C-alpha positions as CSV (number, residue, x, y, z in Angstrom):
1,M,15.1,-23.2,10.8
2,M,15.8,-21.4,14.1
3,N,18.4,-19.2,12.4
4,A,16.0,-18.2,9.6
5,T,13.4,-17.2,12.2
6,K,15.9,-15.2,14.2
7,D,17.0,-13.4,11.0
8,Y,13.4,-12.5,10.2
9,A,12.9,-11.3,13.8
10,V,15.8,-8.9,13.3
11,T,14.4,-7.7,10.0
12,M,10.9,-7.1,11.5
13,F,12.5,-5.3,14.5
14,G,14.3,-3.0,12.1
15,I,11.2,-2.2,10.1
16,T,9.1,-1.6,13.2
17,A,11.8,0.5,14.9
18,L,12.1,2.8,11.9
19,Q,8.3,3.5,12.3
20,M,8.8,4.9,15.8
21,P,10.1,8.4,15.1
22,T,7.0,9.5,13.1
23,L,4.6,7.7,15.4
24,V,6.1,9.3,18.5
25,S,6.2,12.7,16.9
26,I,2.5,12.7,16.4
27,A,1.6,11.0,19.6
28,P,-1.0,12.9,21.8
29,K,-0.2,13.8,25.3
30,E,-2.3,11.0,26.7
31,S,-0.3,8.4,24.8
32,I,2.6,6.5,26.5
33,L,4.6,7.3,23.4
34,F,4.4,11.0,24.1
35,N,7.1,10.6,26.8
36,F,9.7,9.6,24.2
37,K,9.6,13.1,22.7
38,R,12.0,14.2,25.3
39,W,14.7,12.3,23.4
40,G,14.7,15.0,20.8
41,F,15.0,14.6,17.1
42,P,13.8,12.5,15.3
43,F,11.1,11.8,17.9
44,N,9.7,15.4,18.0
45,M,9.4,16.2,14.3
46,E,6.7,18.7,13.3
47,R,3.9,17.4,11.1
48,Q,4.7,19.8,8.3
49,F,8.3,18.5,8.3
50,M,7.1,14.9,8.1
51,K,4.7,15.8,5.4
52,E,7.4,17.4,3.3
53,H,10.3,15.1,3.9
54,I,8.9,11.7,4.8
55,A,5.3,11.3,3.4
56,F,4.9,11.1,-0.4
57,S,3.1,13.7,-2.4
58,P,3.4,15.0,-6.0
59,V,4.5,18.3,-4.6
60,N,7.4,16.7,-2.8
61,V,8.6,15.0,-6.0
62,F,8.4,18.2,-8.0
63,A,10.4,19.9,-5.2
64,G,13.1,17.2,-5.6
65,R,12.4,15.3,-2.5
66,F,12.5,11.9,-4.3
67,Q,13.3,10.0,-1.1
68,T,9.7,10.4,0.0
69,L,8.8,7.7,-2.6
70,F,10.5,5.3,-0.2
71,T,10.3,6.9,3.2
72,S,6.5,7.0,3.2
73,V,6.4,3.4,4.3
74,Y,7.8,4.5,7.6
75,Y,5.1,7.1,8.3
76,H,2.0,6.0,10.2
77,T,-0.5,8.4,11.7
78,D,-1.8,6.1,14.4
79,D,-0.7,3.0,16.3
80,Q,-3.7,0.9,15.0
81,H,-2.7,1.5,11.4
82,L,0.9,0.5,12.2
83,L,-0.2,-2.6,14.3
84,Q,-2.4,-3.8,11.5
85,N,0.3,-3.6,8.9
86,M,3.0,-5.0,11.0
87,T,0.8,-7.9,12.1
88,V,0.1,-8.9,8.5
89,L,3.7,-8.5,7.6
90,A,4.9,-10.6,10.5
91,A,2.5,-13.4,9.7
92,A,2.9,-13.4,5.9
93,G,6.5,-12.3,5.5
94,L,8.3,-15.2,7.3
95,P,8.1,-17.7,4.4
96,V,9.2,-15.0,1.9
97,H,12.1,-14.0,4.1
98,K,13.2,-17.7,4.5
99,R,13.1,-18.1,0.7
100,V,14.8,-15.0,-0.6
101,G,16.7,-13.7,2.4
102,R,16.8,-10.2,4.1
103,L,18.1,-8.2,1.1
104,H,15.5,-9.3,-1.4
105,F,12.8,-9.1,1.2
106,L,13.6,-5.5,1.8
107,Y,13.7,-4.9,-2.0
108,I,10.2,-6.3,-2.3
109,F,8.9,-4.3,0.7
110,H,10.3,-1.0,-0.4
111,G,9.7,-1.6,-4.1
112,G,6.0,-2.2,-3.2
113,G,5.9,1.1,-1.3
114,F,7.6,2.9,-4.2
115,F,5.2,1.6,-6.9
116,G,2.3,2.0,-4.5
117,N,2.9,5.7,-4.3
118,L,3.2,5.9,-8.1
119,G,-0.1,3.9,-8.4
120,M,-1.9,6.4,-6.1
121,W,-0.4,9.3,-8.2
122,L,-1.6,7.7,-11.4
123,H,-5.0,7.1,-9.9
124,C,-5.3,10.8,-9.0
125,L,-4.2,11.9,-12.5
126,I,-6.7,9.7,-14.2
127,L,-9.5,11.0,-12.0
128,Q,-8.4,14.6,-12.3
129,Y,-7.6,14.9,-16.0
130,V,-9.6,12.1,-17.7
131,L,-12.7,11.1,-15.9
132,M,-13.8,14.3,-14.2
133,P,-13.7,16.6,-17.3
134,S,-15.6,13.9,-19.2
135,A,-18.2,13.6,-16.5
136,V,-18.7,17.3,-16.3
137,T,-19.0,17.6,-20.1
138,D,-21.6,14.9,-20.2
139,L,-23.6,16.7,-17.5
140,Q,-23.4,20.0,-19.3
141,K,-25.1,18.4,-22.3
142,L,-28.3,17.9,-20.3
143,P,-30.9,20.5,-21.1
144,S,-32.4,20.9,-17.6
145,S,-31.5,24.0,-15.6
146,T,-31.4,21.7,-12.6
147,S,-28.6,19.8,-14.2
148,N,-26.7,23.1,-14.7
149,I,-27.0,23.8,-11.0
150,F,-25.7,20.3,-10.3
151,V,-22.8,20.8,-12.7
152,K,-21.9,24.0,-10.9
153,I,-21.9,22.2,-7.5
154,C,-19.8,19.4,-8.9
155,E,-17.3,21.8,-10.4
156,D,-16.9,23.6,-7.1
157,K,-16.5,20.3,-5.3
158,F,-14.0,19.0,-7.8
159,S,-12.1,22.3,-7.7
160,E,-11.8,22.1,-3.9
161,S,-10.6,18.5,-4.1
162,I,-8.1,19.1,-6.9
163,G,-6.8,22.1,-4.9
164,M,-6.2,19.9,-2.0
165,L,-4.4,17.5,-4.3
166,N,-2.2,20.2,-5.8
167,I,-1.2,21.6,-2.4
168,G,0.2,18.3,-1.4
169,I,-2.2,15.5,-0.4
170,T,0.1,12.9,1.2
171,C,0.5,9.1,0.9
172,Y,1.9,7.3,3.8
173,G,1.9,3.9,5.5
174,S,3.5,0.5,4.6
175,S,0.3,-1.1,3.2
176,A,1.6,-1.2,-0.4
177,G,4.9,-2.8,0.7
178,V,3.0,-5.4,2.8
179,H,0.8,-6.2,-0.2
180,A,3.9,-6.7,-2.3
181,I,5.2,-9.2,0.2
182,L,1.8,-10.9,0.3
183,S,1.6,-11.3,-3.5
184,F,5.1,-12.6,-3.7
185,G,4.4,-15.1,-1.0
186,A,1.2,-16.1,-2.7
187,C,3.1,-16.8,-5.9
188,C,5.5,-19.0,-4.0
189,S,2.5,-20.8,-2.4
190,A,0.9,-21.3,-5.9
191,E,4.2,-22.7,-7.2
192,R,4.3,-25.3,-4.3
193,I,0.7,-26.2,-4.8
194,V,1.2,-26.9,-8.5
195,K,4.4,-28.9,-7.8
196,R,2.6,-31.0,-5.2
197,L,-0.4,-31.7,-7.4
198,R,2.0,-32.8,-10.2
199,E,3.7,-35.2,-7.8
200,C,0.4,-36.6,-6.8
201,L,-0.6,-37.1,-10.4
202,A,2.7,-38.8,-11.2
203,Q,2.4,-41.1,-8.2
204,H,-1.4,-41.7,-8.8
205,C,-2.3,-40.8,-5.3
206,L,-3.6,-37.8,-3.5
207,E,-1.7,-37.2,-0.3
208,L,-1.9,-33.6,0.8
209,D,-0.3,-32.4,4.0
210,V,-1.0,-29.4,6.2
211,Y,1.5,-27.3,4.3
212,F,-0.5,-27.8,1.1
213,F,-3.7,-26.3,2.7
214,T,-1.6,-23.5,4.3
215,D,-0.4,-22.6,0.9
216,L,-3.9,-22.8,-0.5
217,F,-5.2,-20.5,2.3
218,N,-2.4,-18.1,1.6
219,V,-3.3,-17.9,-2.1
220,L,-7.1,-17.5,-1.5
221,F,-6.5,-14.9,1.2
222,T,-4.3,-12.8,-1.0
223,I,-6.7,-13.1,-4.0
224,R,-9.5,-11.9,-1.6
225,L,-7.6,-8.9,-0.5
226,F,-6.6,-8.0,-4.1
227,S,-10.2,-8.3,-5.3
228,N,-11.3,-6.0,-2.5
229,D,-8.7,-3.4,-3.5
230,V,-9.7,-3.7,-7.2
231,A,-13.3,-3.2,-6.2
232,G,-12.2,-0.1,-4.1
233,V,-10.5,1.4,-7.1
234,I,-13.5,0.8,-9.3
235,S,-15.9,2.3,-6.7
236,S,-13.7,5.4,-6.5
237,F,-15.0,6.3,-9.9
238,L,-18.6,6.4,-8.7
239,A,-20.1,9.7,-7.8
240,E,-21.9,8.5,-4.6
241,N,-18.7,7.4,-2.9
242,G,-15.9,8.6,-5.2
243,F,-12.3,9.4,-4.6
244,F,-12.8,13.2,-4.5
245,G,-15.9,12.9,-2.4
246,Q,-13.8,11.2,0.3
247,L,-11.0,13.7,-0.2
248,T,-13.3,16.7,0.3
249,K,-14.9,15.3,3.4
250,S,-11.8,13.9,5.3
251,G,-8.7,15.1,3.5
252,H,-7.5,11.5,2.9
253,V,-8.6,8.3,1.2
254,I,-7.8,4.6,1.5
255,G,-5.0,3.8,-0.9
256,Y,-6.7,1.0,-2.9
257,A,-4.8,2.0,-6.0
258,G,-1.5,1.8,-4.0
259,H,-2.4,-1.6,-2.7
260,V,-3.1,-2.9,-6.2
261,A,0.2,-1.4,-7.6
262,G,2.1,-2.9,-4.7
263,S,0.6,-6.3,-5.3
264,F,1.5,-6.1,-9.0
265,F,5.1,-5.3,-8.0
266,G,5.3,-8.4,-5.8
267,V,4.1,-10.6,-8.7
268,A,6.5,-8.9,-11.1
269,Y,9.4,-9.3,-8.7
270,Y,8.6,-13.0,-8.3
271,Y,8.6,-13.5,-12.1
272,F,11.5,-11.4,-13.2
273,K,13.8,-11.9,-10.3
274,Y,13.0,-15.2,-8.8
275,I,11.8,-17.3,-11.8
276,R,14.2,-15.8,-14.3
277,N,17.3,-15.5,-12.1
278,Q,16.6,-18.1,-9.4
279,L,17.5,-16.0,-6.4
280,A,19.5,-17.8,-3.6
């Protein structure tokens, strides 16, 4: 038990330590992290360098920088974002790490980040090439001259947003990897819940310990997060708070589609690797 906890502490230290170069590089002068820039590379990287070689974007893939599909999980733009992700990972990842070991834990984490980036890319493509042209076509069918003015405004806004996407909107952060760990852990918890209920049924008694309710909370918490992410993806298609509206205003969006893709990867890894192959 103690050795497993120590192994997980080493894994978490490694994941957190690899976040420091990007976090220090963008640290403002008033931050205590700013002092570490004197250590030189990689603690004083330019934002453009990190955008091109660490953060994910379609532009980077087309330029052959495929490593960004994985390295983006080590790029956070502020300490609060990093703290949030690492806190959830530290709390939810220990049972997963104990069950599958460090190697598969890292596979799940990085695989979630990889498919999270692909999920965000697919989300952008659907919005850009499927939904938006359809929406503009429907608006153009309206007879009112007012609607034509509205269409022109929408087209200008969409063009601006799509232009931002094409010049390299970036995806970064480890949220998708964390969601993959969460979903894998929830599958393990669901397995234990079913096993315990079957035992109770066979013994004709209902004796549930604290671990049962811990597993139940884990499953419900993960389902709640997943449902929120799905709702975020759906709402991104709405004009009043859509994906490209957020992009035009702030230059970035919350990666709901990436979270969903990362969660699906965690479930898929559990089924295809754990159930089918019975990992050690």
